[in-house]
Structures are given as structure tokens and as C-alpha cells.
C-alpha positions as CSV (number, residue, x, y, z in Angstrom):
1,X,11.4,18.1,-18.9
2,X,14.7,16.4,-18.8
3,X,16.1,14.7,-15.7
4,X,14.5,12.8,-12.9
5,X,12.0,14.3,-10.5
6,X,10.5,12.8,-7.4
7,X,7.2,14.4,-6.4
8,X,5.6,14.0,-3.0
9,X,2.2,15.3,-2.0
10,X,-1.5,14.7,-2.1
11,X,-3.9,14.0,-4.9
12,X,-7.6,13.1,-4.8
13,X,-7.4,13.1,-1.0
14,X,-4.6,10.5,-1.0
15,X,-0.9,10.7,0.0
16,X,1.0,10.1,-3.2
17,X,4.6,10.0,-4.5
18,X,5.8,9.6,-8.1
19,X,9.1,9.4,-10.0
20,X,9.1,11.2,-13.3
21,X,12.1,10.7,-15.7
22,X,12.5,12.9,-18.7
23,X,8.8,13.8,-18.5
24,X,7.5,10.2,-18.3
25,X,6.0,8.6,-15.2
26,X,8.1,5.7,-14.1
27,X,7.1,4.9,-10.5
28,X,4.0,5.6,-8.4
29,X,3.1,5.0,-4.8
30,X,-0.4,5.8,-3.4
31,X,-1.6,5.3,0.1
32,X,-4.1,2.4,-0.1
33,X,-7.8,2.8,0.6
34,X,-9.0,2.5,4.2
35,X,-9.1,-1.2,5.3
36,X,-6.7,-2.4,2.6
37,X,-3.5,-4.0,3.8
38,X,-0.6,-2.8,1.7
39,X,2.3,-5.1,0.9
40,X,5.1,-5.2,3.5
41,X,2.6,-4.7,6.4
42,X,3.6,-7.0,9.3
43,X,0.9,-8.6,11.4
44,X,0.3,-11.1,14.1
45,X,-2.4,-13.6,13.2
46,X,-3.8,-16.9,14.3
47,X,-3.1,-20.0,12.2
48,X,-6.2,-21.9,10.9
49,X,-6.3,-25.5,9.8
50,X,-4.5,-26.6,6.7
51,X,-6.6,-26.5,3.6
52,X,-6.3,-29.7,1.5
53,X,-5.6,-29.0,-2.1
54,X,-4.4,-25.5,-1.6
55,X,-1.1,-26.3,0.1
56,X,-1.5,-23.8,3.0
57,X,-3.7,-22.4,5.7
58,X,-5.9,-19.4,6.3
59,X,-4.8,-17.0,8.9
60,X,-7.2,-15.0,11.1
61,X,-6.1,-11.3,11.0
62,X,-8.8,-10.1,13.4
63,X,-10.5,-6.9,12.2
64,X,-8.2,-7.0,9.1
65,X,-10.0,-10.0,7.7
66,X,-8.4,-13.3,6.6
67,X,-5.0,-14.0,5.0
68,X,-3.7,-17.1,3.3
69,X,-0.3,-18.6,4.1
70,X,1.2,-21.1,1.7
71,X,4.0,-22.4,3.8
72,X,2.9,-23.6,7.2
73,X,5.7,-26.0,8.2
74,X,6.1,-26.1,12.0
75,X,2.9,-24.1,12.6
76,X,0.0,-25.6,14.5
77,X,-3.7,-24.5,14.1
78,X,-4.6,-21.9,16.7
79,X,-1.1,-20.7,17.3
80,X,-0.1,-17.1,16.8
81,X,2.2,-16.3,13.8
82,X,4.0,-13.2,12.6
83,X,3.4,-12.7,8.9
84,X,4.0,-10.1,6.2
85,X,1.7,-9.1,3.4
86,X,3.3,-10.2,0.2
87,X,0.8,-8.8,-2.4
88,X,-2.6,-7.3,-2.9
89,X,-5.7,-9.4,-2.4
90,X,-8.0,-9.9,-5.4
91,X,-11.6,-8.8,-4.6
92,X,-13.3,-11.4,-2.3
93,X,-10.0,-13.3,-1.7
94,X,-7.7,-13.7,1.2
95,X,-4.7,-11.5,1.7
96,X,-1.5,-13.2,0.5
97,X,1.0,-13.7,3.4
98,X,4.5,-15.0,4.0
99,X,6.5,-15.8,7.1
100,X,9.8,-14.5,5.6
101,X,9.8,-11.0,7.1
102,X,11.8,-8.2,5.4
103,X,12.3,-4.9,7.3
104,X,13.4,-2.4,4.7
105,X,15.5,0.7,4.8
106,X,17.1,2.7,2.1
107,X,20.6,1.3,2.7
108,X,19.9,-2.1,4.2
109,X,17.2,-4.8,4.8
110,X,17.0,-6.8,8.0
111,X,15.9,-10.4,7.7
112,X,14.6,-11.9,11.0
113,X,14.8,-15.8,10.9
114,X,17.4,-15.6,8.2
115,X,20.9,-15.0,9.7
116,X,23.9,-13.9,7.8
117,X,25.0,-10.7,6.1
118,X,24.7,-10.4,2.3
119,X,25.7,-7.6,0.0
120,X,23.8,-6.5,-3.1
121,X,25.3,-7.6,-6.4
122,X,25.2,-4.0,-7.5
123,X,28.2,-3.3,-5.2
124,X,31.0,-4.7,-7.3
125,X,34.0,-3.5,-5.3
126,X,34.9,-6.5,-3.1
127,X,36.9,-4.4,-0.6
128,X,33.9,-2.1,-0.2
129,X,31.6,-5.1,0.2
130,X,33.8,-6.4,3.0
131,X,33.8,-3.1,4.7
132,X,30.1,-2.9,4.6
133,X,29.7,-6.4,6.0
134,X,31.9,-5.3,8.9
135,X,29.8,-2.2,9.5
136,X,26.6,-4.4,9.5
137,X,28.2,-6.9,11.8
138,X,29.0,-4.2,14.2
139,X,25.5,-2.8,14.2
140,X,24.0,-6.2,14.7
141,X,26.4,-7.2,17.5
142,X,24.5,-8.6,20.4
143,X,21.3,-9.1,18.5
144,X,19.6,-12.5,18.4
145,X,21.5,-15.1,16.3
146,X,18.8,-15.5,13.7
147,X,18.7,-11.8,12.6
148,X,20.5,-11.2,9.3
149,X,21.0,-8.3,6.9
150,X,21.1,-7.4,3.2
151,X,23.3,-4.4,2.3
152,X,21.5,-2.5,-0.5
153,X,23.2,-0.9,-3.5
154,X,22.6,2.6,-2.3
155,X,24.9,1.9,0.7
156,X,28.0,2.1,-1.6
157,X,27.5,5.9,-1.7
158,X,26.7,6.4,1.9
159,X,28.9,7.1,4.9
160,X,29.6,4.0,7.1
161,X,28.0,5.9,10.0
162,X,24.8,6.3,8.1
163,X,24.7,2.6,7.2
164,X,25.3,1.7,10.8
165,X,22.7,4.1,12.1
166,X,20.0,2.8,9.8
167,X,20.8,-0.9,10.6
168,X,20.5,0.0,14.3
169,X,17.1,1.7,13.8
170,X,15.9,-1.3,11.8
171,X,17.2,-3.6,14.5
172,X,15.0,-1.9,17.0
173,X,12.0,-2.7,14.8
174,X,13.0,-6.3,14.5
175,X,13.4,-6.7,18.2
176,X,10.0,-5.2,18.8
177,X,8.5,-7.8,16.4
178,X,10.3,-10.6,18.2
179,X,8.8,-9.4,21.5
180,X,5.3,-9.2,20.0
181,X,5.3,-12.8,18.6
182,X,2.5,-13.9,21.0
183,X,-1.0,-12.4,21.4
184,X,-4.2,-11.7,19.5
185,X,-4.2,-10.6,15.8
186,X,-2.8,-7.1,15.4
187,X,-0.8,-4.9,13.0
188,X,2.8,-4.9,14.3
189,X,4.5,-2.8,11.6
190,X,2.6,-0.8,9.0
191,X,3.7,-0.5,5.4
192,X,5.8,2.5,4.4
193,X,3.9,5.7,3.5
194,X,4.4,6.9,-0.1
195,X,6.8,9.6,1.0
196,X,8.9,7.1,3.0
197,X,8.8,4.6,0.2
198,X,9.9,7.2,-2.4
199,X,12.9,8.3,-0.3
200,X,13.8,4.6,0.4
201,X,13.4,3.0,-3.0
202,X,14.0,5.7,-5.6
203,X,17.6,6.5,-4.7
204,X,19.6,4.5,-7.2
205,X,20.3,6.6,-9.2
206,X,19.5,9.5,-7.0
207,X,16.9,11.9,-8.4
208,X,17.9,15.3,-9.8
209,X,15.3,17.0,-7.7
210,X,12.7,16.2,-5.0
211,X,9.6,18.4,-4.9
212,X,7.4,18.1,-1.8
213,X,5.9,21.6,-1.6
214,X,2.2,22.4,-1.7
215,X,2.0,22.8,-5.4
216,X,4.4,20.0,-6.4
217,X,1.8,17.5,-7.7
218,X,0.1,20.0,-10.0
219,X,3.2,21.7,-11.2
220,X,4.8,18.4,-12.2
221,X,1.9,17.5,-14.5
222,X,1.2,14.3,-12.5
223,X,-2.6,14.7,-12.5
224,X,-2.6,14.6,-16.3
225,X,-0.3,11.5,-16.3
226,X,-2.7,9.8,-13.9
227,X,-5.7,10.7,-16.2
228,X,-3.8,9.0,-19.1
229,X,-3.4,5.9,-16.9
230,X,-7.0,5.8,-16.0
231,X,-7.9,5.7,-19.7
232,X,-7.9,2.3,-21.3
233,X,-6.2,3.7,-24.4
234,X,-2.5,4.2,-24.6
235,X,-1.1,6.0,-27.7
236,X,1.9,4.4,-29.4
237,X,4.3,5.8,-32.1
238,X,3.0,6.1,-35.7
239,X,-0.7,6.4,-34.7
240,X,-0.9,2.9,-33.2
241,X,-2.7,2.3,-29.9
242,X,-2.9,-0.2,-27.1
243,X,-6.0,-0.8,-25.1
244,X,-5.7,-2.2,-21.6
245,X,-9.0,-3.2,-20.0
246,X,-9.2,-5.2,-16.7
247,X,-12.1,-7.6,-16.2
248,X,-12.9,-9.9,-13.3
249,X,-11.3,-12.8,-15.1
250,X,-8.2,-11.2,-16.7
251,X,-6.6,-8.1,-18.1
252,X,-7.4,-7.8,-21.8
253,X,-4.8,-6.0,-24.0
254,X,-5.6,-5.1,-27.6
255,X,-3.0,-3.7,-30.0
256,X,-4.1,-1.8,-33.1
257,X,-2.0,-0.3,-35.9
258,X,-4.1,2.8,-36.5
259,X,-3.9,4.5,-39.9
260,X,-0.6,2.8,-40.9
261,X,-1.3,0.0,-43.4
262,X,2.3,-0.7,-44.5
263,X,3.5,-4.3,-44.3
264,X,5.7,-3.6,-41.2
265,X,3.0,-1.6,-39.3
266,X,1.7,-4.5,-37.2
267,X,5.2,-5.7,-36.1
268,X,6.2,-2.1,-35.2
269,X,3.0,-1.5,-33.2
270,X,3.3,-4.8,-31.4
271,X,7.0,-4.1,-30.5
272,X,6.1,-0.6,-29.2
273,X,3.2,-2.1,-27.1
274,X,5.5,-4.8,-25.7
275,X,8.1,-2.2,-24.6
276,X,5.5,-0.2,-22.6
277,X,3.2,-2.9,-21.4
278,X,5.2,-3.9,-18.2
279,X,5.3,-0.2,-17.1
280,X,1.6,0.3,-17.9
281,X,0.5,-2.8,-15.9
282,X,2.7,-1.8,-12.9
283,X,1.5,1.8,-12.8
284,X,-2.1,0.9,-13.2
285,X,-1.9,-1.7,-10.4
286,X,-3.0,-4.5,-12.7
287,X,-1.9,-8.2,-12.7
288,X,-3.2,-11.7,-12.7
289,X,-3.9,-13.3,-16.0
290,X,-3.1,-11.1,-19.0
291,X,-4.4,-11.9,-22.5
292,X,-2.8,-9.9,-25.3
293,X,-4.5,-9.6,-28.7
294,X,-1.6,-8.5,-30.9
295,X,-2.1,-6.8,-34.2
296,X,-2.1,-9.6,-36.8
297,X,1.4,-10.7,-37.9
298,X,2.6,-13.7,-39.9
299,X,3.4,-16.8,-37.7
300,X,7.1,-16.4,-38.6
301,X,7.1,-13.2,-36.5
302,X,5.7,-14.7,-33.4
303,X,9.1,-15.7,-32.2
304,X,10.3,-12.1,-32.4
305,X,7.3,-10.9,-30.4
306,X,7.8,-13.6,-27.7
307,X,11.5,-12.8,-27.4
308,X,10.8,-9.1,-27.0
309,X,8.0,-9.8,-24.5
310,X,10.2,-12.0,-22.3
311,X,13.0,-9.4,-22.4
312,X,10.6,-6.5,-21.5
313,X,9.2,-8.2,-18.4
314,X,12.7,-9.5,-17.4
315,X,13.9,-5.9,-17.4
316,X,10.9,-4.7,-15.4
317,X,11.4,-7.3,-12.7
318,X,8.5,-8.8,-10.6
319,X,7.0,-12.2,-10.8
320,X,5.8,-13.0,-14.4
321,X,5.0,-16.3,-15.9
322,X,5.0,-16.2,-19.7
323,X,2.7,-18.9,-20.9
324,X,2.8,-18.5,-24.7
325,X,0.4,-18.4,-27.6
326,X,-3.2,-19.7,-27.3
327,X,-4.8,-21.8,-30.1
328,X,-6.7,-18.6,-31.2
329,X,-3.5,-16.7,-31.7
330,X,-3.5,-14.5,-28.6
331,X,-0.6,-14.4,-26.1
332,X,-1.1,-15.3,-22.4
333,X,0.9,-14.5,-19.3
334,X,0.4,-14.1,-15.6
335,X,1.9,-11.4,-13.5
336,X,1.7,-10.9,-9.7
337,X,-0.2,-7.8,-8.8
338,X,1.9,-5.8,-6.4
339,X,-0.4,-2.8,-5.8
340,X,-4.0,-1.7,-5.6
341,X,-5.6,-0.9,-8.9
342,X,-5.1,2.7,-9.7
343,X,-8.8,3.5,-9.9
344,X,-9.5,1.9,-6.5
345,X,-6.4,3.7,-5.0
346,X,-7.8,7.0,-6.1
347,X,-11.4,6.1,-5.0
348,X,-12.8,6.1,-8.5
349,X,-15.7,3.7,-9.1
350,X,-15.3,1.4,-12.1
């Protein structure tokens, strides 16, 4: 199926949204399991004592467990603090937190404690950028001095009234957070539900169609796509395959050439795997240390693979540290995990 389709519905008892482009799954959002704090959740917690050697402090989140805050300048133990979940906690570890709060909309992002109005680099018309700054300034007039805004790329195609209305709505949320800065641990602003996230984030470019009727998930073929993601094996062109298997210590990736025994088979298989690996890790909700066992190639080709790998993860975005080749000839990188593992999100036991 050609074109872009956003699907919103339920699957395996979970709210879900997906973006499918030309028949391939590109983005996925699933409501987290009960008790799991999703990224972007804003909470009020209580600061613990600084932990020597870790460069931060644990934060008591009440019934939501414990978080870890790396930057604690100006915070004293026992004081309330407003924090935002910045990632997904590994099993048995504290939830990663930050004090830089982002309140996101489709057209703008408000930044409490970070004044100023900035415009996305995707808006290239300087006159339009100036007009949008003026719209944002008007919507923020009278707000506290440390409340700022970022105008998103999607705003260039929106009416000024729509931009102003969204900023006004987001401002109300920001002011509610400011009023709730003191008190016991509590959730102040939940993360966006999958449907809200889809309509907020998957707008540039706008989808050709949004399907949110009762049969949308099944009709789109999404269940079969999810089954493919739950399998460790990913088929590659020419009969090659890539196996992606998470362990407690790392994510192991193995690339095989399959039946092709030509001299160029290994390089082709490795390049194909590299091009799809960032998407596969993101959709599967995998991250942390990633160890890649490429199909064997001469050492002279390692530079080609590394260059392709860096480019693939740079296009994908997200925080990735490319470490390089190990003494045994594998490739090592580290990537921040931004979502719950797909199997856990769907309630499937490992």
C-alpha cells in the first residue's frame, strides 16, 4: 500500500498508534504497562541525598518508586522537586529524570525555567519565523518571566490563531505545574496517550489518511507487522538475515548472508542490516549496549561499514554513542532506550 497511514486503536488489550509508510511500519506508540512511568510524565518528588560517584541523587516518587536525577544543583535533600521522566528504566533500576520540563503540543513546546522564544530550523522563511515569534509572544504575555516556547516545524502550515490557541492551552498546563511545585510525591502531568502522541508528532509531513475506526488495526496489517518485530529474525534482501536478541547485559545482533556465497555477499548483507537496524531497535523498544556480529568482511571494508552505521543512526536521531570495533571483530555501540520493550508493552512474557 502506497502512501502514509496513521492507525489508532487497540491491540492485545492496549491502546496503540502506528505510522505506516508505503506498507512499512515506521513509528509505533503503545500505552505502557500498569505501573510503568512513560517518558514525558511530569512528577513532583522528594530529593534524596547526593550519591557519591554517580553525580546525582535519587528522588522519592512515592507510590511510583524511585527516580534518579543527575543534575541536582541548587536542590537540597528533603526538598520537593518537579521532574520529568526522560527515558525508560531498565529492570530493577531507578527511573531516569530531568529538571528541564518540556510541555509538548503539535505546533509548539513550552519550556518552564527556560525563557525565550525559539523557532524550529525547519521553518526557513525568516519573515514567517518572525511572525510566529510574535504570535507566541502574544500568547505568553503576562506569563511568568521564565516561561519560554519553541515553535515547531508544523506551525508553518497552521493558522496563527491555531498556534496561539495551542500555546494558550499549554500555558495553562505550565501554570498548573508552577502552582503544584510543593507537596508530597505525585504525578502532575501524565504522558501523552498513543492517540494524542500520533496526532501531535506524526504531522510533518501530514499523513495521507488517519484510520481510527473499530477495525483499523486489523485492516492495516499492523498485527502481522508486530509479530515480525517480536521475532528475533529480520529478513534482508538476497536471502540474508539479521537476528536481534536482547539479553540482560546487551542487545546481540547477528548478520548472516544466507545462501549467497558471492564475494560481495557479506558487505551487501551488512549494509542492508545497518540501514534497518536503527528502525528495528526503536520499534522493538531496545537500547543500552548493542553488540553487532557482522558477516565476515575484509578489514579494509570496516571503514565502509562504520561510515554507513554512523550515517544510519544520525538520520534516525536519538542518543547513540558509536564505540567502534572490539578486539574480536564485533562492533559496539550504546543507544538510549526511549520506550518499553515491545514484548513487555504487549504483555508477552519473555
